[in-house]
C-alpha positions as CSV (number, residue, x, y, z in Angstrom):
1,M,12.3,49.9,-34.6
2,I,11.0,48.9,-31.2
3,T,9.2,51.7,-29.4
4,P,9.2,52.0,-25.6
5,M,6.1,50.8,-23.8
6,A,3.4,53.4,-23.2
7,K,2.6,54.8,-19.8
8,Q,0.9,52.1,-17.8
9,D,-2.6,52.7,-16.5
10,S,-2.6,49.2,-15.0
11,P,1.0,48.3,-14.2
12,V,2.2,44.9,-13.5
13,P,2.0,44.7,-9.7
14,S,5.0,44.2,-7.4
15,M,5.0,41.6,-4.6
16,T,6.0,44.1,-2.0
17,G,3.2,46.0,-0.2
18,F,1.4,46.7,3.1
19,G,-2.2,47.2,4.2
20,A,-4.0,47.8,7.5
21,D,-7.4,48.5,8.9
22,E,-9.0,49.0,12.3
23,G,-12.6,48.3,13.3
24,R,-15.0,47.8,16.1
25,H,-18.2,45.8,16.7
26,G,-19.9,46.2,20.0
27,T,-17.3,45.8,22.8
28,V,-14.7,44.3,20.5
29,A,-12.0,46.3,18.7
30,W,-9.4,44.9,16.2
31,R,-6.6,45.8,13.8
32,W,-5.5,43.9,10.7
33,D,-2.0,44.2,9.4
34,I,-1.1,42.6,6.0
35,R,2.5,42.6,4.6
36,S,3.8,40.9,1.5
37,V,7.3,40.4,0.1
38,N,8.8,38.5,-2.8
39,G,8.1,34.8,-3.1
40,K,8.2,32.1,-5.8
41,G,4.6,31.2,-5.1
42,L,1.8,32.4,-2.8
43,D,2.7,31.6,0.8
44,V,0.2,32.9,3.3
45,R,1.0,33.0,7.1
46,L,-1.6,34.0,9.6
47,R,-1.3,35.1,13.2
48,L,-4.8,35.4,14.6
49,A,-6.0,36.5,18.0
50,P,-7.1,33.5,20.1
51,G,-10.7,32.5,19.4
52,H,-10.7,33.7,15.8
53,E,-9.2,30.6,14.1
54,A,-12.5,30.0,12.3
55,L,-11.8,33.0,10.1
56,E,-8.7,31.4,8.5
57,P,-10.3,29.5,5.6
58,R,-12.2,32.6,4.5
59,L,-9.1,34.8,4.8
60,R,-7.1,32.4,2.7
61,E,-9.9,32.3,0.1
62,R,-9.9,36.1,-0.2
63,I,-6.1,36.3,-0.5
64,G,-6.1,33.6,-3.1
65,A,-8.7,35.5,-5.2
66,R,-6.6,38.7,-5.2
67,L,-2.9,37.6,-5.3
68,T,-1.0,35.0,-7.2
69,R,2.5,35.3,-5.7
70,G,4.3,36.6,-2.7
71,N,5.0,35.7,0.9
72,V,2.0,37.2,2.8
73,S,1.9,37.7,6.6
74,I,-1.5,38.5,8.2
75,S,-2.0,39.5,11.8
76,L,-5.2,40.1,13.7
77,N,-5.0,41.8,17.1
78,V,-8.2,42.0,19.2
79,A,-9.1,43.9,22.3
80,R,-12.4,43.6,24.4
81,D,-14.1,46.2,26.6
82,G,-15.3,45.0,30.0
83,G,-13.5,41.6,30.0
84,G,-16.1,39.8,27.8
85,T,-13.7,37.0,27.1
86,E,-14.3,33.6,28.9
87,L,-11.6,30.9,29.2
88,S,-12.6,27.2,29.3
89,I,-10.7,23.9,29.3
90,N,-11.1,21.5,26.4
91,E,-11.7,18.4,28.5
92,A,-11.3,16.0,25.6
93,A,-8.0,17.4,24.5
94,L,-6.7,17.5,28.1
95,G,-7.7,13.9,28.6
96,Q,-5.9,12.7,25.5
97,L,-2.7,14.6,26.5
98,M,-2.8,13.2,30.0
99,A,-3.1,9.7,28.6
100,I,-0.2,10.2,26.3
101,A,1.9,11.6,29.2
102,E,1.1,8.5,31.3
103,R,2.2,6.2,28.5
104,L,5.4,8.0,28.1
105,S,6.1,7.9,31.8
106,A,5.6,4.2,31.8
107,R,8.2,3.7,29.1
108,G,11.0,5.6,30.9
109,N,12.2,7.9,33.5
110,F,10.1,11.0,32.5
111,A,9.2,13.7,34.9
112,P,5.4,14.1,35.3
113,L,3.8,17.0,33.4
114,S,2.9,19.9,35.6
115,V,-0.5,21.6,35.5
116,E,1.2,24.7,34.1
117,G,2.8,22.6,31.4
118,L,-0.5,21.0,30.4
119,L,-2.4,24.2,30.3
120,A,0.3,25.8,28.1
121,L,-0.2,23.2,25.4
122,R,-2.2,24.4,22.4
123,G,-5.8,23.4,22.3
124,V,-6.2,22.8,26.1
125,I,-7.3,26.4,26.9
126,E,-10.1,27.7,24.7
127,V,-11.2,31.3,24.4
128,G,-14.9,31.7,24.5
129,E,-17.1,34.6,23.4
130,G,-18.7,35.1,26.8
131,A,-22.5,35.4,26.7
132,E,-22.6,36.1,23.0
133,D,-24.8,33.9,20.9
134,Q,-23.8,32.5,17.6
135,A,-25.6,35.2,15.6
136,A,-23.7,37.9,17.4
137,I,-20.4,36.1,16.8
138,E,-21.2,35.8,13.1
139,A,-22.2,39.4,12.9
140,R,-18.8,40.4,14.4
141,H,-16.9,38.0,12.1
142,A,-18.7,39.6,9.1
143,A,-17.6,43.0,10.2
144,M,-14.0,41.8,10.7
145,L,-14.0,40.3,7.2
146,A,-15.2,43.5,5.7
147,S,-12.4,45.3,7.6
148,F,-10.0,42.7,6.3
149,E,-11.1,43.4,2.7
150,R,-10.3,47.1,3.2
151,A,-6.8,46.2,4.4
152,L,-6.5,43.8,1.5
153,D,-7.5,46.7,-0.9
154,Q,-4.7,48.8,0.6
155,L,-2.2,45.9,0.1
156,V,-3.2,45.4,-3.5
157,E,-3.0,49.2,-4.3
158,S,0.4,49.3,-2.5
159,R,1.7,46.5,-4.7
160,R,0.4,48.3,-7.8
161,A,2.1,51.5,-6.7
162,E,5.4,49.6,-6.3
163,G,4.7,48.2,-9.8
164,R,4.4,51.7,-11.2
165,R,7.7,52.5,-9.7
166,L,9.4,49.4,-11.1
167,G,8.0,49.8,-14.6
168,P,10.2,52.8,-15.6
169,V,13.2,51.1,-14.0
170,I,12.7,47.9,-16.1
171,E,12.0,50.0,-19.2
172,E,15.2,51.8,-18.7
173,H,17.1,48.5,-18.7
174,L,15.1,47.3,-21.8
175,A,16.1,50.6,-23.6
176,S,19.8,50.0,-22.7
177,I,19.5,46.4,-24.0
178,S,18.0,47.7,-27.3
179,S,20.8,50.3,-27.6
180,L,23.5,47.7,-27.1
181,V,21.9,45.3,-29.5
182,E,22.0,48.0,-32.2
183,T,25.5,48.9,-31.3
184,I,26.6,45.3,-32.0
185,A,24.5,45.1,-35.2
186,A,26.1,48.3,-36.6
187,S,29.7,47.3,-35.8
188,P,31.8,47.4,-38.9
189,A,33.9,44.5,-37.5
190,R,31.0,42.1,-38.2
191,S,31.4,42.4,-42.0
192,P,33.2,39.6,-44.0
193,E,35.6,42.1,-45.4
194,A,36.7,43.2,-41.9
195,I,37.1,39.6,-40.8
196,R,39.1,38.9,-44.0
197,A,41.4,41.9,-43.3
198,R,42.0,40.8,-39.7
199,L,42.8,37.2,-40.8
200,K,45.2,38.4,-43.5
201,E,47.0,40.6,-41.0
202,Q,47.3,37.8,-38.6
203,V,48.6,35.4,-41.2
204,A,51.1,38.0,-42.5
205,R,52.5,38.3,-39.0
206,L,52.9,34.5,-38.8
207,L,54.6,34.2,-42.2
208,E,57.8,36.2,-41.3
209,T,59.5,34.8,-44.4
210,G,57.2,36.9,-46.6
211,A,55.9,33.9,-48.5
212,P,52.9,34.8,-50.7
213,L,49.4,34.2,-49.4
214,D,46.9,32.0,-51.2
215,E,44.1,34.6,-51.8
216,T,41.5,32.0,-52.6
217,R,42.2,30.0,-49.5
218,L,42.3,33.1,-47.4
219,H,38.9,34.2,-48.8
220,Q,37.4,30.8,-47.9
221,E,38.8,30.9,-44.4
222,A,37.5,34.4,-43.9
223,A,34.0,33.4,-45.1
224,M,34.0,30.4,-42.7
225,L,35.0,32.6,-39.8
226,A,32.3,35.1,-40.7
227,V,29.7,32.4,-40.6
228,K,30.9,31.2,-37.2
229,A,31.1,34.7,-35.8
230,D,27.7,35.8,-37.2
231,V,25.4,36.9,-34.3
232,E,22.5,38.1,-36.4
233,E,20.2,35.4,-35.1
234,E,21.1,36.2,-31.5
235,L,20.4,39.9,-32.2
236,Q,17.0,39.2,-33.7
237,R,16.0,37.0,-30.7
238,L,17.2,39.8,-28.3
239,R,15.0,42.3,-30.2
240,A,12.1,39.9,-29.9
241,H,12.7,39.4,-26.2
242,V,12.7,43.1,-25.6
243,S,9.3,43.4,-27.5
244,A,7.8,40.5,-25.5
245,A,9.0,42.0,-22.1
246,R,7.5,45.4,-23.0
247,E,4.2,43.7,-23.8
248,L,4.2,41.9,-20.5
249,M,5.0,45.0,-18.6
250,A,2.2,46.9,-20.3
251,G,-0.3,44.1,-19.8
252,G,-1.3,45.1,-16.3
253,K,-1.5,41.4,-15.2
254,P,0.8,39.3,-13.0
255,A,3.7,38.3,-15.3
256,G,6.7,37.8,-13.0
257,R,7.2,34.1,-13.9
258,R,7.2,34.9,-17.6
259,L,9.5,37.9,-17.2
260,D,11.9,35.7,-15.2
261,F,11.9,33.2,-18.0
262,L,12.6,36.0,-20.5
263,A,15.5,37.2,-18.4
264,Q,17.0,33.7,-18.7
265,E,16.6,33.8,-22.4
266,F,18.1,37.3,-22.6
267,N,21.1,36.0,-20.7
268,R,21.4,33.0,-23.0
269,E,21.6,35.1,-26.1
270,A,24.0,37.5,-24.5
271,N,26.4,34.6,-23.6
272,T,26.3,33.3,-27.1
273,T,27.0,36.7,-28.5
274,C,30.0,37.1,-26.3
275,S,31.3,33.6,-27.2
276,K,31.1,34.5,-30.9
277,A,32.6,37.9,-30.6
278,N,35.8,38.3,-32.7
279,D,36.5,42.0,-32.0
280,I,37.0,44.1,-28.9
281,E,33.9,46.3,-29.6
282,T,31.5,43.4,-29.8
283,T,33.1,41.9,-26.7
284,R,32.7,45.1,-24.7
285,A,29.1,45.6,-25.8
286,G,28.3,41.9,-25.1
287,L,29.7,42.2,-21.5
288,A,27.8,45.4,-21.0
289,L,24.7,43.6,-22.3
290,K,25.1,40.8,-19.7
291,A,25.5,43.4,-16.9
292,V,22.3,45.2,-17.8
293,I,20.4,42.0,-18.1
294,E,21.5,41.0,-14.6
295,Q,20.4,44.3,-13.2
296,M,17.0,43.9,-14.9
297,R,16.7,40.4,-13.6
298,E,17.1,41.6,-10.0
299,Q,14.2,44.1,-10.5
300,I,12.0,41.4,-12.2
301,Q,12.3,39.3,-9.0
302,N,10.0,41.9,-7.4
303,I,7.3,41.5,-10.0
304,E,4.2,39.4,-9.2
């Protein structure tokens, strides 16, 4: 008898969540927003305020240490008091772009680039930190990263909370699967005697002349059909899959990929059970089994 999983203190996290944090350091204020949704792997996309690109490697490192799957979007909005930002032109980048533009113009009838067009190209205009020295910039970046960690903590907890919500839903599907498996296992139509009776009835209808039946041959055919229609192995594997899924859900660690693989195995055994069914009860239970497995698979897609 498989018992339902215990209440989860550390549920398997979902991939859906949100976190945010605001902070200030001197004349600079900021806000972090982090969102995550389902994904096959870990895909991190950043939208940082100009002048803060140097934070990207450290942000990716922190995300990678806390999350294993999901499409994660990170945005950083920054506002300064007193107009402390200074703009400058990256002369080297501008020179390279102008040289490329001249070579293109020499090859064909290209309109010359305007000043506005050149300045709009990424890397030409750089955002400086005003009169701040490097130590002040590093201090502010450290404060921003601490703020990011708080937003990340919120995201992780949000994903765990969603996991706590998904846990009972998936357990309900597992309980339905267990019930349907036992319904099939207990079906009287699976017995060799029942198969023999059905075969005898079918043969009797075919032999309208009333010719006597060869009982020995009939028994042999019934035994062969019973072997072909036996779904005991499929039922045992389904029980094992239910147990494995419950262990993964109670483990408190990312298990989405393994659960997704189990869902495929569930479906494989359900398909085989339906193909072997030789009575209406098993067929109905098998089809219901496939429907529940599909519903469970949709929920599993949300698991990290």
